[in-house]
C-alpha positions as CSV (number, residue, x, y, z in Angstrom):
1,M,94.6,191.1,202.9
2,L,91.1,189.6,202.0
3,H,90.4,188.8,205.5
4,E,91.5,192.6,206.5
5,I,89.4,194.1,203.8
6,F,86.5,192.0,205.2
7,K,87.0,193.1,209.1
8,T,87.2,196.4,208.0
9,I,83.9,196.3,206.0
10,A,82.3,194.6,209.0
11,A,83.4,197.5,211.4
12,L,81.7,199.9,209.2
13,N,79.0,202.1,210.1
14,P,75.7,201.6,207.7
15,S,75.6,204.7,205.4
16,K,74.7,205.7,201.8
17,N,78.2,207.6,201.8
18,A,80.2,205.5,199.2
19,I,83.4,207.8,200.0
20,D,83.4,206.6,203.4
21,Y,83.2,203.2,202.3
22,W,85.7,203.4,199.6
23,L,88.2,205.0,201.6
24,A,88.1,202.5,204.6
25,I,89.0,199.5,201.9
26,N,91.2,201.5,200.4
27,K,93.1,202.0,204.1
28,A,93.0,198.7,204.8
29,I,94.5,197.3,201.3
30,L,97.1,200.0,201.5
31,G,98.0,199.0,205.0
32,Y,98.4,195.7,204.3
33,S,101.9,195.8,202.4
34,R,104.7,198.4,201.4
35,R,104.5,196.5,198.2
36,I,100.9,197.4,197.7
37,D,101.5,201.2,198.3
38,E,104.2,201.0,195.4
39,L,101.5,199.3,193.4
40,W,98.7,201.9,194.4
41,K,101.0,204.6,193.6
42,I,101.6,203.2,189.9
43,E,98.0,202.6,189.5
44,K,96.9,206.4,190.6
45,E,99.1,207.4,188.0
46,A,97.9,205.1,184.9
47,A,94.2,206.4,186.5
48,T,95.0,210.2,186.3
49,E,96.8,209.8,183.1
50,S,93.8,207.9,181.3
51,T,91.4,210.6,182.8
52,E,93.3,213.2,181.1
53,I,93.3,211.2,177.9
54,A,89.4,210.4,178.4
55,K,88.7,214.2,179.0
56,K,91.1,215.6,175.9
57,E,89.2,212.9,173.5
58,G,85.7,214.1,175.1
59,L,86.4,217.6,174.3
60,F,87.5,216.7,170.9
61,Y,84.6,214.8,170.0
62,L,82.6,217.6,171.3
63,A,84.1,220.5,169.7
64,S,83.5,218.4,166.1
65,E,80.1,217.9,167.1
66,R,79.6,221.7,167.6
67,E,81.4,222.6,164.4
68,R,79.0,219.9,162.4
69,T,76.1,221.4,164.2
70,M,77.0,225.4,163.0
71,K,77.5,224.0,159.6
72,M,74.0,222.6,159.6
73,S,71.0,224.5,157.7
74,H,68.5,225.2,159.6
75,D,66.0,222.6,158.5
76,D,68.5,219.8,159.2
77,A,69.5,221.4,163.0
78,L,65.4,221.2,163.2
79,R,65.3,217.6,162.5
80,E,68.1,216.8,164.2
81,L,66.8,218.0,167.7
82,V,63.5,216.6,167.0
83,K,65.5,213.6,166.6
84,M,67.7,213.7,169.4
85,R,64.6,214.5,171.7
86,R,63.0,211.5,170.2
87,I,60.1,213.5,170.1
88,D,58.5,211.1,167.2
89,S,59.1,208.0,169.5
90,K,57.2,209.7,172.4
91,I,54.1,210.8,170.2
92,K,54.0,207.0,169.1
93,T,54.4,206.0,172.6
94,I,51.3,208.3,173.9
95,K,49.1,207.3,170.7
96,A,49.8,203.6,171.6
97,I,48.4,204.2,175.1
98,S,45.0,202.2,175.6
99,D,43.3,201.7,178.4
100,F,42.9,198.0,177.1
101,G,39.4,197.8,177.8
102,I,39.8,198.1,181.8
103,F,36.9,200.6,182.4
104,S,34.2,198.5,180.3
105,I,34.4,195.8,182.7
106,N,30.8,195.3,184.7
């Protein structure tokens, strides 16, 4: 099977499109054996299920973050915004910039 995958890759035209690349590899894998086709279906179902679980967890987390943010005082919300945008860190970085004497070389 690995040999078939490598043959498929070698036959592909150079492209920046990853979808075409993976479709060709998947086709080579699935065409190798019916047993792999069955495993692929199981894997696809598991991936779909895990994606749905991740979406639910993500939405739950964001809803709780929204609720926490809405309960903040105005000052706390502003502090959180400054922290999130890393404004203090950016100010510190800009203040640390120097020409290191490079322009004073004669």
